[in-house]
C-alpha positions as CSV (number, residue, x, y, z in Angstrom):
1,M,-58.6,-60.8,66.0
2,K,-55.2,-62.3,66.0
3,R,-54.4,-60.2,63.0
4,M,-55.4,-57.0,65.0
5,T,-53.4,-58.2,67.9
6,L,-50.3,-58.8,65.9
7,R,-50.7,-55.5,64.0
8,N,-51.0,-53.7,67.3
9,I,-47.9,-55.4,68.6
10,L,-45.9,-54.4,65.6
11,L,-47.3,-50.8,65.7
12,S,-46.4,-50.4,69.4
13,A,-42.8,-51.7,68.7
14,L,-42.4,-49.4,65.9
15,L,-43.7,-46.4,68.0
16,L,-41.2,-47.7,70.8
17,F,-38.4,-47.8,68.5
18,S,-39.1,-44.2,67.1
19,I,-39.4,-42.7,70.8
20,S,-36.0,-44.6,71.5
21,N,-34.5,-42.9,68.5
22,A,-35.7,-39.6,69.1
23,A,-34.4,-39.8,72.8
24,A,-31.1,-40.6,71.5
25,D,-31.2,-37.8,68.9
26,D,-32.1,-35.4,71.8
27,E,-29.5,-36.5,74.2
28,K,-27.6,-33.6,75.4
29,L,-23.6,-34.3,75.0
30,K,-21.0,-32.6,76.9
31,P,-17.2,-32.0,76.1
32,F,-15.8,-33.6,79.0
33,V,-16.4,-36.6,81.4
34,L,-15.4,-36.6,85.1
35,A,-14.0,-39.9,85.9
36,A,-13.2,-39.5,89.5
37,K,-12.1,-37.1,92.1
38,G,-10.4,-37.6,95.7
39,A,-7.3,-37.3,97.6
40,G,-3.9,-38.1,96.2
41,T,-1.3,-36.3,94.2
42,V,-1.2,-35.6,90.4
43,A,1.8,-37.8,89.9
44,E,0.3,-40.9,91.5
45,K,-3.3,-40.4,89.8
46,A,-1.5,-39.8,86.5
47,E,0.5,-43.1,86.7
48,Q,-2.7,-45.0,88.0
49,A,-4.6,-43.6,85.0
50,K,-1.8,-44.5,82.6
51,A,-1.8,-48.2,83.9
52,A,-5.5,-48.4,83.6
53,L,-5.7,-47.0,80.2
54,V,-3.0,-49.3,78.9
55,A,-4.8,-52.3,80.4
56,G,-7.9,-51.2,78.8
57,G,-6.3,-51.2,75.3
58,F,-5.4,-47.7,74.9
59,T,-1.9,-46.6,73.6
60,V,-0.5,-43.8,75.5
61,V,1.1,-41.5,72.7
62,G,2.1,-38.5,74.8
63,D,2.0,-36.5,77.9
64,Y,1.8,-32.7,78.7
65,S,2.0,-30.7,81.9
66,P,1.0,-27.2,80.7
67,Y,1.4,-25.8,84.4
68,A,1.7,-26.8,87.9
69,D,-0.8,-29.3,89.3
70,A,-1.8,-30.3,85.9
71,A,-0.9,-33.5,83.8
72,I,-2.5,-34.6,80.5
73,L,-2.2,-38.0,78.9
74,I,-3.0,-38.2,75.1
75,V,-4.3,-41.8,74.2
76,T,-5.4,-43.6,71.0
77,N,-6.4,-47.1,69.9
78,D,-7.5,-49.1,66.7
79,E,-11.0,-47.7,66.8
80,L,-9.9,-44.2,67.0
81,K,-7.4,-44.6,64.1
82,K,-9.9,-46.4,62.0
83,N,-12.5,-43.8,62.4
84,A,-10.1,-41.2,61.7
85,A,-9.1,-42.9,58.4
86,D,-12.9,-43.2,57.4
87,S,-13.5,-39.5,58.2
88,E,-12.7,-36.3,56.4
89,H,-10.0,-34.7,58.5
90,G,-10.6,-37.4,60.8
91,G,-7.0,-36.9,62.3
92,F,-8.3,-34.2,64.6
93,G,-10.4,-37.0,66.2
94,A,-7.7,-39.8,66.1
95,I,-6.8,-39.3,69.9
96,Q,-8.6,-38.5,73.2
97,R,-7.1,-36.5,76.2
98,V,-7.1,-37.5,79.6
99,S,-6.3,-35.0,82.4
100,V,-5.2,-35.1,86.1
101,T,-5.7,-31.8,87.9
102,K,-5.2,-30.7,91.4
103,V,-8.2,-28.5,92.6
104,K,-7.7,-27.3,96.1
105,D,-7.4,-30.4,98.3
106,E,-8.6,-33.0,95.6
107,V,-7.3,-34.4,92.4
108,Q,-9.8,-34.6,89.4
109,V,-9.4,-37.2,86.9
110,S,-11.3,-36.1,83.6
111,Y,-11.2,-37.0,79.8
112,T,-12.6,-35.7,76.5
113,N,-16.0,-37.3,75.6
114,P,-15.3,-39.4,72.5
115,V,-19.0,-39.2,71.3
116,Y,-18.9,-35.3,71.6
117,M,-15.9,-35.2,69.8
118,A,-16.9,-37.5,67.0
119,N,-19.8,-35.2,66.4
120,V,-18.0,-31.8,66.5
121,Y,-15.3,-33.3,64.2
122,R,-18.2,-34.8,61.9
123,M,-16.7,-38.2,62.0
124,K,-18.2,-41.3,60.3
125,G,-18.7,-43.3,63.4
126,D,-19.8,-42.0,67.1
127,L,-17.0,-43.6,69.0
128,S,-19.5,-45.0,71.6
129,S,-17.3,-48.0,72.0
130,V,-14.3,-45.8,72.9
131,A,-16.5,-43.8,75.4
132,A,-17.2,-47.3,77.0
133,G,-13.7,-48.4,77.0
134,L,-12.5,-44.9,78.7
135,A,-15.3,-45.3,81.2
136,A,-14.5,-48.9,82.0
137,A,-10.8,-47.8,82.5
138,L,-11.2,-44.7,84.4
139,G,-14.6,-44.4,85.7
140,K,-17.5,-41.9,84.8
141,V,-19.2,-39.6,87.3
142,E,-20.8,-37.1,85.0
143,G,-20.5,-35.2,81.9
144,F,-19.4,-31.5,82.3
145,G,-18.2,-28.4,80.4
146,A,-21.3,-27.2,78.9
147,Q,-25.2,-27.2,79.0
148,G,-24.9,-29.8,76.3
149,M,-25.7,-30.1,72.6
150,T,-27.4,-32.9,70.6
151,A,-25.4,-34.9,68.0
152,R,-27.0,-32.8,65.2
153,Q,-26.3,-29.6,66.7
154,A,-22.7,-30.4,67.5
155,R,-22.3,-31.5,63.8
156,K,-23.1,-28.1,62.5
157,Y,-21.7,-26.3,65.5
158,H,-20.0,-22.7,65.3
159,Y,-19.9,-20.3,68.2
160,M,-21.8,-17.6,66.5
161,L,-22.7,-15.9,63.1
162,G,-19.4,-15.1,61.1
163,M,-17.4,-17.5,63.1
164,E,-15.6,-20.6,61.8
165,Y,-17.2,-24.0,61.4
166,F,-15.2,-27.5,61.6
167,D,-14.6,-27.4,57.7
168,E,-13.0,-23.9,57.8
169,P,-9.6,-24.6,59.3
170,S,-6.6,-22.5,58.7
171,V,-4.2,-23.5,56.2
172,L,-0.7,-23.0,57.8
173,A,1.6,-24.2,55.1
174,E,1.9,-26.1,51.8
175,Y,4.5,-28.6,50.8
176,A,5.3,-30.6,47.6
177,S,4.1,-33.8,49.1
178,Y,2.6,-35.4,52.3
179,E,6.2,-36.9,53.0
180,E,7.9,-33.7,52.6
181,A,5.2,-31.9,54.9
182,V,4.9,-34.5,57.8
183,Q,8.9,-34.7,58.1
184,A,9.2,-30.9,58.0
185,V,6.5,-30.3,60.6
186,D,7.8,-33.0,63.0
187,A,11.3,-31.6,62.7
188,K,10.1,-27.9,63.3
189,L,8.0,-29.0,66.1
190,T,10.9,-31.1,67.8
191,D,13.1,-27.9,67.5
192,N,10.7,-26.1,69.8
193,K,10.8,-22.9,67.9
194,N,8.5,-19.9,68.9
195,G,7.5,-21.6,72.1
196,V,5.5,-24.4,70.1
197,S,6.7,-27.9,70.6
198,K,5.6,-31.5,69.9
199,V,3.8,-33.3,72.6
200,Y,2.8,-36.4,70.2
201,R,2.3,-37.6,66.6
202,V,-0.3,-40.0,65.5
203,D,-0.3,-41.3,61.8
204,V,-3.6,-42.2,60.5
205,P,-3.3,-45.8,58.8
206,G,-4.1,-46.1,55.1
207,K,-4.3,-42.3,54.6
208,K,-1.7,-39.5,54.0
209,E,-2.8,-37.9,57.2
210,S,-1.1,-37.2,60.5
211,V,-1.9,-35.1,63.6
212,F,0.4,-33.6,65.9
213,G,-0.2,-32.3,69.5
214,V,1.5,-29.0,70.3
215,A,2.5,-27.4,73.6
216,M,2.3,-23.5,73.4
217,K,4.2,-21.9,76.1
218,G,7.3,-19.6,76.4
219,A,6.3,-17.8,73.1
220,T,9.1,-15.7,71.7
221,E,6.8,-13.3,69.6
222,D,2.9,-13.8,70.1
223,G,3.4,-13.3,74.0
224,K,0.7,-14.5,76.4
225,Y,-2.3,-14.4,74.1
226,M,-1.2,-17.8,72.7
227,D,0.2,-19.2,75.9
228,D,-1.6,-22.3,77.2
229,R,-1.3,-21.1,80.8
230,F,-2.8,-17.7,80.1
231,I,-5.8,-19.0,77.8
232,M,-6.8,-21.4,80.5
233,S,-6.7,-19.0,83.4
234,E,-9.1,-16.9,81.6
235,I,-11.5,-19.6,80.3
236,D,-11.2,-22.6,82.6
237,F,-12.6,-21.1,86.0
238,R,-15.3,-23.6,86.9
239,D,-14.9,-26.0,89.8
240,I,-14.4,-28.8,87.7
241,K,-11.6,-28.1,85.4
242,S,-11.5,-28.7,81.7
243,T,-7.5,-29.2,81.5
244,A,-8.0,-31.9,78.8
245,H,-9.0,-29.2,76.3
246,L,-5.2,-29.2,75.8
247,P,-3.0,-29.5,74.0
248,Y,-3.8,-27.9,70.5
249,E,-3.5,-29.8,67.3
250,V,-1.8,-29.5,64.0
251,L,-2.9,-31.8,61.1
252,V,-0.8,-32.7,58.0
253,S,-3.4,-33.9,55.3
254,D,-1.8,-34.6,51.8
255,N,0.5,-31.9,51.2
256,K,-1.1,-29.3,53.4
257,V,-0.9,-28.3,57.2
258,Y,-3.8,-27.4,58.8
259,A,-5.1,-26.1,62.3
260,L,-8.6,-25.7,63.5
261,Y,-9.3,-21.8,64.0
262,A,-9.3,-21.0,67.6
263,R,-12.7,-19.4,67.6
264,F,-13.9,-23.0,66.7
265,R,-11.1,-25.1,68.7
266,I,-11.5,-23.1,71.9
267,A,-15.6,-22.9,71.5
268,I,-16.2,-26.7,71.0
269,N,-14.8,-27.3,74.5
270,F,-16.2,-23.9,76.2
271,P,-19.5,-23.5,74.1
272,D,-21.1,-21.7,77.2
273,L,-18.4,-19.3,77.6
274,S,-20.0,-15.7,77.3
275,M,-18.9,-13.1,74.7
276,M,-18.5,-10.3,77.4
277,G,-17.8,-10.1,81.2
278,K,-15.2,-11.3,83.8
279,N,-14.6,-14.6,82.1
280,S,-15.4,-14.4,78.5
281,F,-14.2,-14.5,75.0
282,M,-13.4,-10.9,75.1
283,N,-10.6,-11.4,77.4
284,I,-8.9,-13.6,74.9
285,M,-10.0,-11.5,71.8
286,K,-6.2,-11.6,70.5
287,T,-5.9,-15.3,71.0
288,P,-7.2,-16.8,67.8
289,E,-5.0,-14.7,65.5
290,A,-1.9,-15.1,67.9
291,I,-2.3,-18.9,67.7
292,R,-2.8,-19.0,64.1
293,H,0.2,-16.9,63.4
294,V,2.6,-18.5,65.8
295,L,1.6,-22.1,64.4
296,Q,1.9,-20.8,60.8
297,K,5.4,-19.2,61.6
298,T,6.5,-22.5,63.3
299,V,5.5,-25.0,60.3
300,Q,5.8,-22.9,57.3
301,K,8.6,-23.8,54.6
């Protein structure tokens, strides 16, 4: 009788564990987290967010205002950089972005969801501790930006048949060495050529890899189709704003310079955007090639 009781207890525990794991696997992850919203100004809310992030152990490596009433803080910490070092092309996930956006009479504070980003970037760890740190520093009201994907779906995501996956980035340039590549890219982005300028740089420790955030506005050749303001005016139309989609990234890994192709980079943050219609990918059809071309022109030898 005792053996049967113990066996039943063990079986019940195993069943509960399996159900718990299945629930975790089926959890719907969303690209962004709304931290707070309310009265105030963008400037004061951005300063409050910055102070809270620093107090929470994050380092603010850059900031960007792509247009009026919007500010973005880019942050990293040891856990983000360690996970980047352990992951293939992990530099894309070495930072998180925090946005402060005025929408009518309220200011929204939001940030990228680290667990979602860890999965779409196929990183080794799920960054759940980073998610907890951002929630503790800034708050957490709800996830938003899509109907959601499971971790398994996010790791193999592409927008539709024939479009790029995470492991199919654009190769923008190739140099003789990592040292030459990273110095050249830093200098070229600092020069702000072609309307592309540096927002931040984070070097991945113990690895020949660096990620740069790039602002794209005031383009001299590719026009409005790669301009941050234009792109966001077409795709960021919902009540809760996805401003933390910006800025775009350029990755130096060994001696090559990469960027995620825009049909992937935009789609991961706006996976529910329709192909046709008023607010759709059709309206930015020229954008992926415009972005690839202007970045290539900016960082090439």
